[in-house]
N, C-alpha and C positions, 0 to 999 in steps of 0.2 A: 498420596502426596502429589500436589500439582507440580508440573514440570517447571524448572527454572531455566530461563532462556537469556542469552545475551543478544541485545539488539544494537545494531550499528545505524546511527543516523546518517542518511545519505545527503550530500550537499544539494542545495537548491530547493525551489518550490515546484510542485507538480500540479498538473491539471488532469482531469479525467474527461475525455472528450467522447462525444457520441456522434457517430455518422450513421448513414443508412445501411441496412443489412447488405445491400448489393454494391455499395461503394467500394472502390479499390483502396488499397492501403496507400495513403498519401506519402509523398517524399518527406514531408516535415516530421513524420513519426520516427524516422530513422536518425540516430545520432547518439551522442554521449548520454550517460546517466541511465537510470532504470527506465526500461520501456516494456510495456505489456500491451499486446494486441490480441483481442479476443473477438471472434465473430460468432454470432448466434443467428437463429432464424429471424430475430427482431432487430439486430443492431450490429455495428462494428464499434467496439469500445477500445479506445487507445488511452493509455496512461503514459505520460512522459513529462519531461521538464516543460513547465508552462510557457516559457518564453518562445518555444517553437510552435505553439498552437495558434493559428491565425484567429484574430478576433471574431471573424464571421462564423467560426465553428461553434456549435453548441458545446458548452463545457462547464465544468465546475472547477474553480481554481483555488489556489492557496492551500494545498495539501503538503505536508512533510512526510517523508518516507523513511521507514526503518526496515533494515534487513534483519531477519531472524538468523543469527549466525548458526549455520548448519554445516554440512547437510544432515537432514533427518531421514531415517528410513521410512519407506511408505507405510510400514506397519507400526510405526511409533505413534502412539495415540496421545492426545491431550496437549500437544504442543501449541497449536493455534488457540485452543480453548483457554489455556492458561494465560495467554496474552490478552485475548479479547474480553474475557470475563471481568477483570477489574475495571476495564474501560466502560463496558456496557452497563455494569452495575452502578457506575457514576455518571451515566447519561452522556457519555462522549461518543460521537459518531465515528465510525471506522470504515475503512475500505481495505479489504485483504485480497492479495493476489498471490496465488501459489504457482511455483515453477517446479521443474523436475527435481532440482536440488534443494529447494527451500521455499520460504514464504516471506512476503513483504507486507508490512502493516503501514497504512497511511492514515493520518489523523489531520484534522484542520490545523493550520499553523497557529491559530488563536488558542487552540486546545493543547498545544504541545507542552506547556509547563504543567498543566494538570495531568496529562497523560504520563509524563515522566514521573510525577509524584506517585500516581496510583500504580504504575508498573514497578517502581522501586519498592513501594510498600508491599507489593505482592511477591517480592523476592527476585525480581528480574534485574539484570545488569544492563545499563544503557551506556553506550560508548559515544 
């Protein structure tokens, strides 16, 4: 049986920004709301409220964020899959960020009504 998860919609619209791999973490990244900063060999990726991201920065805007209400144990399996499966099976794009205590799902704001419908039909609770 697939996991049943409660998801809490976070306020505001989010952007996913891409900077160069060697760029420093900009001051605009810090602030209220959900913030994720990930550095790889190829990029510095920052997810935060979109009103903080300067227009000149490469970004994808108009995402809404849901927090999967946890925490979940590291060895607890199927949590993220149970949430992304009904969305991907219905051709909705997603962006997932995991933290120590939990996971965050982002979907395009235009897809939010459909995402809510498919997640609800899959047995998840949306706050």
